[in-house]
N, CA, C and O of each residue as an XYZ file, in Angstrom:
336
protein
N       9.712    -14.283      6.593
C       8.496    -14.963      7.002
C       8.653    -15.634      8.374
O       7.666    -15.844      9.080
N       9.868    -15.960      8.741
C      10.073    -16.713      9.980
C      10.153    -15.826     11.222
O      10.076    -16.326     12.344
N      10.307    -14.526     11.034
C      10.519    -13.632     12.173
C       9.284    -12.758     12.386
O       8.972    -11.905     11.555
N       8.590    -12.972     13.492
C       7.346    -12.230     13.731
C       7.595    -10.730     13.920
O       6.730     -9.917     13.593
N       8.749    -10.362     14.437
C       9.062     -8.940     14.599
C       9.197     -8.263     13.232
O       8.705     -7.152     13.037
N       9.849     -8.917     12.310
C       9.987     -8.384     10.952
C       8.623     -8.356     10.261
O       8.302     -7.396      9.561
N       7.828     -9.397     10.454
C       6.481     -9.430      9.868
C       5.673     -8.223     10.337
O       5.060     -7.525      9.530
N       5.678     -7.987     11.639
C       4.927     -6.862     12.193
C       5.419     -5.533     11.636
O       4.617     -4.654     11.320
N       6.725     -5.384     11.516
C       7.294     -4.135     11.006
C       6.895     -3.908      9.547
O       6.511     -2.802      9.167
N       6.988     -4.946      8.745
C       6.638     -4.814      7.323
C       5.152     -4.518      7.165
O       4.771     -3.655      6.374
N       4.313     -5.226      7.911
C       2.869     -4.974      7.830
C       2.536     -3.553      8.252
O       1.675     -2.912      7.649
N       3.200     -3.062      9.268
C       2.963     -1.691      9.729
C       3.386     -0.683      8.667
O       2.682      0.298      8.424
N       4.519     -0.917      8.043
C       4.976     -0.010      6.971
C       4.002     -0.005      5.800
O       3.696      1.050      5.245
N       3.519     -1.179      5.428
C       2.550     -1.258      4.336
C       1.257     -0.533      4.705
O       0.668      0.162      3.877
N       0.827     -0.697      5.935
C      -0.374     -0.006      6.403
C      -0.191      1.502      6.330
O      -1.076      2.215      5.858
N       0.945      1.987      6.791
C       1.226      3.427      6.775
C       1.271      3.946      5.341
O       0.729      5.011      5.047
N       1.913      3.200      4.454
C       2.007      3.610      3.053
C       0.620      3.673      2.426
O       0.284      4.645      1.749
N      -0.180      2.644      2.647
C      -1.523      2.612      2.056
C      -2.392      3.721      2.638
O      -3.170      4.345      1.916
N      -2.264      3.965      3.921
C      -3.037      5.041      4.547
C      -2.631      6.400      3.993
O      -3.482      7.267      3.796
N      -1.360      6.593      3.743
C      -0.867      7.865      3.204
C      -1.436      8.144      1.822
O      -1.692      9.299      1.480
N      -1.634      7.108      1.028
C      -2.177      7.329     -0.315
C      -3.621      7.793     -0.258
O      -4.109      8.397     -1.214
N      -4.319      7.525      0.845
C      -5.698      7.982      0.983
C      -5.769      9.501      1.131
O      -6.832     10.096      0.952
N      -4.662     10.113      1.450
C      -4.628     11.566      1.612
C      -4.342     12.306      0.302
O      -4.342     13.536      0.265
N      -4.102     11.554     -0.758
C      -3.889     12.173     -2.062
C      -5.220     12.690     -2.590
O      -6.268     12.096     -2.339
N      -5.174     13.779     -3.310
C      -6.409     14.338     -3.866
C      -6.974     13.413     -4.943
O      -6.246     12.668     -5.599
N      -8.287     13.485     -5.102
C      -8.933     12.681     -6.140
C      -8.421     13.089     -7.522
O      -8.261     12.243     -8.402
N      -8.167     14.376     -7.709
C      -7.656     14.853     -8.999
C      -6.300     14.221     -9.307
O      -6.038     13.821    -10.441
N      -5.454     14.134     -8.306
C      -4.137     13.526     -8.504
C      -4.279     12.033     -8.806
O      -3.602     11.502     -9.686
N      -5.159     11.370     -8.075
C      -5.370      9.937     -8.313
C      -5.879      9.676     -9.729
O      -5.552      8.654    -10.332
N      -6.676     10.599    -10.253
C      -7.193     10.425    -11.613
C      -6.086     10.435    -12.658
O      -6.278      9.928    -13.763
N      -4.933     11.001    -12.326
C      -3.815     11.021    -13.276
C      -3.080      9.684    -13.304
O      -2.173      9.488    -14.113
N      -3.473      8.764    -12.419
C      -2.863      7.426    -12.386
C      -3.977      6.371    -12.371
O      -4.191      5.701    -11.360
N      -4.673      6.231    -13.486
C      -5.825      5.318    -13.519
C      -5.450      3.839    -13.434
O      -6.323      3.001    -13.207
N      -4.193      3.506    -13.608
C      -3.800      2.098    -13.531
C      -3.711      1.598    -12.089
O      -3.637      0.393    -11.850
N      -3.718      2.516    -11.141
C      -3.682      2.134     -9.727
C      -5.118      1.985     -9.228
O      -5.948      2.873     -9.424
N      -5.395      0.877     -8.594
C      -6.725      0.655     -8.013
C      -6.712      1.244     -6.603
O      -6.440      0.549     -5.625
N      -7.011      2.533     -6.524
C      -6.927      3.264     -5.261
C      -7.910      2.707     -4.237
O      -7.607      2.668     -3.044
N      -9.065      2.284     -4.685
C     -10.061      1.727     -3.771
C      -9.561      0.411     -3.169
O      -9.721      0.171     -1.972
N      -8.963     -0.430     -3.994
C      -8.412     -1.693     -3.491
C      -7.265     -1.435     -2.519
O      -7.096     -2.165     -1.542
N      -6.487     -0.405     -2.787
C      -5.387     -0.049     -1.891
C      -5.928      0.380     -0.527
O      -5.356      0.030      0.506
N      -7.017      1.128     -0.519
C      -7.656      1.514      0.741
C      -8.184      0.275      1.463
O      -8.087      0.178      2.686
N      -8.732     -0.653      0.719
C      -9.204     -1.898      1.306
C      -8.074     -2.725      1.888
O      -8.218     -3.343      2.944
N      -6.949     -2.731      1.189
C      -5.753     -3.428      1.673
C      -5.323     -2.849      3.008
O      -4.980     -3.585      3.933
N      -5.344     -1.540      3.104
C      -4.985     -0.869      4.351
C      -5.935     -1.270      5.468
O      -5.511     -1.522      6.596
N      -7.225     -1.329      5.147
C      -8.206     -1.693      6.158
C      -8.006     -3.122      6.660
O      -8.155     -3.393      7.852
N      -7.676     -4.015      5.768
C      -7.393     -5.397      6.182
C      -6.181     -5.419      7.097
O      -6.202     -6.069      8.142
N      -5.122     -4.712      6.710
C      -3.922     -4.685      7.541
C      -4.203     -4.082      8.909
O      -3.676     -4.546      9.920
N      -5.029     -3.055      8.935
C      -5.286     -2.356     10.193
C      -6.281     -3.085     11.087
O      -6.191     -2.989     12.311
N      -7.221     -3.806     10.503
C      -8.330     -4.319     11.309
C      -8.490     -5.830     11.315
O      -9.305     -6.348     12.079
N      -7.756     -6.543     10.506
C      -7.966     -7.983     10.401
C      -6.983     -8.786     11.242
O      -6.792     -9.980     11.013
N      -6.365     -8.135     12.209
C      -5.383     -8.838     13.016
C      -5.990     -9.970     13.830
O      -5.299    -10.942     14.137
N      -7.259     -9.868     14.183
C      -7.883    -10.934     14.962
C      -8.135    -12.172     14.109
O      -8.048    -13.299     14.596
N      -8.447    -11.957     12.843
C      -8.707    -13.083     11.949
C      -7.439    -13.648     11.344
O      -7.462    -14.691     10.692
N      -6.354    -12.969     11.559
C      -5.094    -13.416     10.985
C      -4.914    -12.887      9.583
O      -5.863    -12.818      8.801
N      -3.726    -12.525      9.282
C      -3.387    -12.002      7.959
C      -2.588    -13.069      7.239
O      -1.630    -13.616      7.785
N      -2.984    -13.362      6.016
C      -2.292    -14.361      5.209
C      -1.033    -13.708      4.622
O      -1.105    -12.935      3.666
N       0.098    -14.030      5.206
C       1.356    -13.401      4.780
C       1.718    -13.737      3.341
O       2.333    -12.926      2.649
N       1.347    -14.906      2.895
C       1.617    -15.281      1.498
C       0.841    -14.371      0.547
O       1.366    -13.950     -0.484
N      -0.415    -14.069      0.899
C      -1.212    -13.177      0.054
C      -0.666    -11.756      0.103
O      -0.633    -11.066     -0.917
N      -0.241    -11.319      1.280
C       0.348     -9.982      1.393
C       1.577     -9.897      0.511
O       1.743     -8.929     -0.230
N       2.446    -10.904      0.582
C       3.675    -10.877     -0.214
C       3.352    -10.905     -1.714
O       4.004    -10.218     -2.500
N       2.360    -11.687     -2.105
C       1.968    -11.730     -3.522
C       1.486    -10.353     -3.971
O       1.814     -9.916     -5.074
N       0.712     -9.665     -3.130
C       0.245     -8.320     -3.470
C       1.405     -7.344     -3.571
O       1.440     -6.504     -4.470
N       2.347     -7.453     -2.656
C       3.526     -6.583     -2.685
C       4.297     -6.778     -3.987
O       4.662     -5.807     -4.649
N       4.539     -8.021     -4.345
C       5.296     -8.301     -5.573
C       4.553     -7.836     -6.823
O       5.167     -7.362     -7.779
N       3.240     -7.973     -6.809
C       2.462     -7.644     -8.007
C       2.205     -6.147     -8.149
O       2.304     -5.613     -9.254
N       1.876     -5.457     -7.056
C       1.378     -4.086     -7.150
C       2.346     -2.997     -6.680
O       2.261     -1.861     -7.145
N       3.244     -3.320     -5.784
C       4.094     -2.282     -5.217
C       5.028     -1.611     -6.230
O       5.210     -0.396     -6.157
N       5.626     -2.347     -7.168
C       6.518     -1.660     -8.123
C       5.819     -0.551     -8.914
O       6.369      0.540     -9.062
N       4.621     -0.817     -9.419
C       3.904      0.217    -10.177
C       3.486      1.367     -9.270
O       3.568      2.531     -9.661
N       3.043      1.048     -8.076
C       2.661      2.100     -7.135
C       3.865      2.979     -6.800
O       3.743      4.201     -6.721
N       5.004      2.365     -6.607
C       6.222      3.137     -6.321
C       6.544      4.083     -7.478
O       6.898      5.241     -7.257
N       6.421      3.595     -8.694
C       6.683      4.420     -9.876
C       5.729      5.615     -9.927
O       6.157      6.742    -10.175
N       4.453      5.372     -9.695
C       3.453      6.443     -9.737
C       3.713      7.467     -8.631
O       3.678      8.673     -8.876
N       3.971      6.987     -7.424
C       4.207      7.914     -6.318
C       5.489      8.715     -6.528
O       5.553      9.888     -6.161
N       6.497      8.098     -7.108
C       7.728      8.830     -7.411
C       7.452      9.911     -8.444
O       7.986     11.015     -8.347
N       6.625      9.602     -9.426
C       6.245     10.601    -10.438
C       5.516     11.764     -9.780
O       5.774     12.925    -10.098
N       4.606     11.453     -8.864
C       3.889     12.517     -8.147
C       4.870     13.422     -7.412
O       4.737     14.645     -7.448
N       5.844     12.828     -6.751
C       6.815     13.627     -5.999
C       7.702     14.446     -6.938
O       8.022     15.598     -6.643
N       8.097     13.858     -8.060
C       8.919     14.589     -9.032
C       8.168     15.789     -9.602
O       8.734     16.869     -9.769
N       6.885     15.583     -9.896
C       6.085     16.672    -10.434
C       5.827     17.754     -9.421
O       5.603     18.913     -9.770
N       5.860     17.369     -8.161
C       5.646     18.334     -7.068
C       6.927     19.065     -6.706
O       6.915     19.980     -5.882
N       8.036     18.660     -7.325
C       9.300     19.339     -7.067
C      10.053     18.839     -5.836
O      10.940     19.524     -5.327
N       9.708     17.670     -5.368
C      10.393     17.111     -4.187
C      11.491     16.177     -4.582
O      12.167     15.619     -3.719
């Protein structure tokens, strides 16, 4: 939290990850109904466009802790099923 360079890097990685999930097919997303894909797209939009209003790093970290583990599990399952 104290290093702005690390903050920028982490926010950029989260933005890239969230943007990448938008490229998943709707059929594939339907196989993971526990993920709020629309909210994830919104999260990406906030990261990409809310820089002028400031991003609440505490809220970002809370979202990461709450949602990222399940998302990682789902995306890993997608990759395993795809043979990667």
